[in-house]
N, C-alpha and C positions, 0 to 999 in steps of 0.2 A: 504491499499499500507507498501509496507514497501521496496524500495529503494533510493537513497543517493534522491533524492529528495524529500520524505518525511519528510525534519530538520525538526519539531517544536521539541522539546521540545532534541534534540539529542544532546550529551555532546561533547566534547573535538574539540568545531569548531572552540574556539574564543569568543571572544567577537563580539556585537554587536554594528556597528558603530553608535552616533547619531549624525548627520549631523544636527544644530536649524539652521531655515526656507528654511530647503532641497528644491530647485526647483523641478521642477516634472522631468526637464530631465534637464539633467549633461551636452550635448552636443545636438544641430539639430540634428544629426543624430539619437536619441537616438526618437526625437518627429517625424521623418517620418517611426521611425520603424513602431510604433504607431501606428503611420495613416496607413501606409500601412495592419496593421494586421486588423484594424478596416476594412476596402475597402475592402479589400478580406473576411470577414466572413458577408458582406453587402450581400456581391456577390451572399449568399447563398451555395458559392461553402462546406463550411463542417460550420459543431457547435463548441459551443463556447468547450464542454465536447468532442470534435475532435481534439480541441488545450490544450489540457490540456490534454489527454493521449498521444501527440503526442512531446510532452515536458516532459516525463515519457520516452518516448524513448529513447532521448538522453544517451549515455553513459555517467556514472559518472565522469568521470576523466573529459570527456567535460563539462558537465552537473557545478563542483565543480571549471575546468577555466572558463568559462563564464562568460559576465557581465548580470543582466535584463535582456537588452535588446538583447542582443547579443545570449542571448538563445530564445530571440521573435525572431531573426532576420534568426537562425539557424532554426527552426521549424516553418519556415514562404517557407523558402529557398524550405523545403524536402517539404512540403507541393503542393511548387504549385507543385515541379517535379512529384508525386504523384499522383496529378487529371489531370495531363496530360496541367496545366498552360505553367510550363513553363517548357524548355530541365533544366539542368544543367549548359551547355555550354552559352544558353542566361543569363542566372542568373551569370555564372562566365564573359559574357561578356558585361553585362549591357545589349546588347538591343535586342531585337527579329531575329533570324535570316531570313536571308531574307526570300521572302516565307510565312513563321510561321504563323500558325491560330489562328485570335482575340477571346478573351474570348469574347461566348454572351450567353445574349443581351451585350453591353459593359454597364458597370454601370455612371450612368445620379447622377448630384447633387439632383435630385428626390427620385430616386432607393436608395443610400445612407442618404439621409434623413431619411425613411421609416423604418430604423433602427436607432434606439432615445437605450436613454441610459438601456433606462428595456426592452427593447424587442428583450433578444436577442435570435435566436432559439434555443429552447432542443429539444429533440428529445421523451421528457415527454414530456405526454399527460392529460394539470392539469383540468382536468376535471373531472380527476379521484375523486375517492374518497377518502382521505387518511386513511388506515387504524390504524392510531395511533393517538393518539391528546397530543396538546403539553402537556409537564411535564411528559406526561404515560409513568410507568416503562420500559421496551423492554431488550429482553435477545438479546445479536446478537452470530454471530459463531464466533472463530478468527480464521478468514480464515486471506491466505498471497496470495491475490492479486497484481498482474506485473501488471499494472492499476490504472486508479485514481476510484476509491470508498468514496460517505461520507457517508459511516459507522466507527462508532467509533469506539473508538482505546480500548476500552474496553467494556463488556458485566458490564447493566444494571444489578439487584435486578425484575425477574418477582416480575408481579405484581398480582399474584397464589393469 
């Protein structure tokens, strides 16, 4: 990915501030945004990969202007609208429109408990045998995808 969202190693962005004993959340609303994102993902309407891609679709100027959890909130608003869970008007008002349908099935504590830290749903079948071994040299094409990828930024020498 070659967008503004791929900031690793990018020059000219200024220093990265270090905050000793930094809290997980600086403000209570950040924790709520995190919880809402977890709840919606536990609902199974989309996957972590869809979340990542949605962040990468944010316009560069907004991505740079927004804080980390503001990006998460904006992404969640977009996805809730895209998946028909809430309209932009409902999101703006902060409540469902009269007569709006509810998301079914309702997310329960038991349903949320099934969604543990290590059980993030993914479209990738883990039963598929890997094509490469850990540490094996591979060659990768220099692609310029518009979305998220796990392809390394450099091509290793092939193990011919």
